[in-house]
C-alpha positions in Angstrom: -20.4 28.3 -2.5 -20.3 32.1 -3.5 -19.2 32.9 0.0 -16.2 30.7 -0.4 -15.2 31.5 -3.8 -16.8 34.5 -5.3 -16.3 35.7 -9.0 -14.2 33.6 -11.5 -13.6 30.6 -9.4 -17.4 30.1 -8.6 -18.0 30.1 -12.4 -15.5 27.3 -12.6 -16.8 25.3 -9.9 -20.4 25.8 -11.3 -19.3 24.3 -14.6 -17.9 21.3 -12.8 -21.2 20.9 -10.9 -23.0 21.0 -14.1 -20.9 18.2 -15.5 -21.6 16.1 -12.6 -25.4 16.5 -12.8 -25.3 15.9 -16.5 -23.0 13.0 -16.6 -23.5 11.5 -13.3 -19.8 11.1 -12.9 -18.6 12.3 -9.6 -15.7 14.9 -9.4 -13.0 15.9 -6.9 -10.9 19.1 -7.1 -8.7 21.6 -5.0 -8.5 25.2 -5.3 -7.3 28.1 -3.4 -9.6 31.1 -2.6 -7.9 34.3 -2.9 -11.0 35.9 -1.4 -10.5 34.4 2.0 -6.8 33.2 1.6 -8.0 29.5 2.2 -7.3 26.1 0.2 -10.3 24.0 -0.2 -11.0 20.5 -1.5 -14.3 19.8 -3.1 -16.2 16.8 -4.0 -19.2 16.7 -6.1 -21.7 13.7 -6.4 -25.1 12.8 -8.1 -26.7 10.1 -6.3 -29.0 7.3 -7.8 -32.3 9.2 -7.1 -30.9 12.5 -9.0 -30.0 14.5 -6.1 -26.8 16.3 -6.1 -24.4 17.1 -3.3 -21.2 18.8 -2.8 -18.8 18.7 0.1 -16.3 21.3 0.6 -13.3 20.6 2.9 -11.0 23.4 4.1 -7.5 22.1 3.7 -5.6 25.2 4.5 -3.9 23.6 7.5 -2.7 20.8 5.5 -1.2 23.2 2.9 0.4 25.3 5.7 2.0 22.2 7.1 3.2 21.3 3.6 4.8 24.7 3.3 6.6 24.3 6.8 7.9 20.8 5.9 9.0 22.0 2.4 10.7 24.8 4.0 12.4 22.8 6.8 13.6 20.2 4.1 15.1 23.0 1.8 17.1 24.4 5.0 18.3 21.0 6.0 19.3 20.2 2.3 21.3 23.5 2.1 23.1 22.9 5.5 24.1 19.4 4.5 25.1 20.3 0.9 27.3 23.5 2.0 28.8 21.7 5.0 32.7 21.4 4.8 32.4 18.3 6.6 31.6 14.8 5.0 27.9 13.8 6.0 26.8 10.2 5.3 23.7 8.4 5.9 24.2 4.5 6.3 22.3 1.6 6.9 23.3 -0.7 9.7 25.5 -2.7 7.6 27.6 0.4 6.5 26.2 0.8 3.1 25.8 4.4 2.0 22.4 5.7 1.3 23.4 9.2 1.1 26.6 11.2 0.9 27.0 15.0 0.8 29.1 17.0 -1.7 32.1 17.3 0.8 32.2 13.6 1.1 32.9 13.2 -2.7 35.3 16.1 -2.9 37.3 15.1 0.1 38.2 11.9 -1.5 38.8 13.4 -4.9 35.6 12.6 -6.6 32.7 14.6 -8.3 29.6 15.3 -6.2 27.3 12.2 -7.0 29.8 10.3 -9.1 29.4 6.6 -8.9 31.4 5.1 -5.8 30.9 1.7 -4.4 28.0 1.9 -1.7 29.8 -0.4 0.9 31.3 2.3 3.3 34.0 0.0 4.2 35.3 -0.8 0.9 37.6 2.3 0.7 38.7 1.9 4.5 42.4 0.6 5.1 42.4 -3.2 5.5 44.1 -2.5 9.0 41.1 -0.4 10.0 38.2 -2.2 8.5 37.3 -4.9 11.0 37.9 -2.5 13.9 35.4 0.0 12.3 32.9 -2.7 11.7 33.2 -3.9 15.4 32.7 -0.3 16.8 29.4 -0.2 15.0 27.9 -2.1 18.0 27.8 0.7 20.3 25.5 2.8 18.0 22.7 0.1 18.7 23.1 0.5 22.5 24.4 4.1 23.0 23.1 5.8 20.0 26.4 7.1 18.7 30.1 6.2 18.3 33.4 7.8 17.5 36.0 6.3 15.3 39.4 6.9 13.8 40.3 5.2 10.5 42.0 5.6 7.1 40.0 5.9 3.8 41.5 5.7 0.4 41.6 8.9 -1.9 40.9 8.5 -5.5 44.6 9.1 -6.1 45.5 6.1 -3.8 46.8 8.0 -0.8 45.3 7.2 2.6 43.5 10.0 4.5 42.8 9.8 8.4 39.2 10.2 9.2 37.8 11.2 12.4 34.0 10.2 12.4 31.1 10.6 14.7 28.2 8.4 14.1 24.5 8.8 15.6 21.8 6.3 15.3 18.7 7.8 13.7 
């Protein structure tokens, strides 16, 4: 253990190990070793015959992958939230699952303000049926383009040009 975690970390682990030996209650923990720049997960057990076992698992790759995913999600979030165009995630029935800030402000609402989740609810009645029917190509072609009118908060109708992609 001293090769993995020298110094103060070893003292902490030895305290945990001592508790396992004295109480018989197993322990699991994770820690970072500044000495070798690695993340470790440890599991300490005391068996019925009184023997003591510790298993160390190097989980550095997991932490590195998690850091990459977190950075990627932050980049995506920044791109989507700072886009000038409305970006919407819907289910196949047209219910909005996510809307970026530009969607709200383009229709005169504050970002995150409660709006009807049915994406067709604000579509002009003359355009709604055609927009619903145009959803079919998404299932076979993976994308669609549509033009329709959507109602602004102040009551006027805005023309929208949209491209939808099946994910």
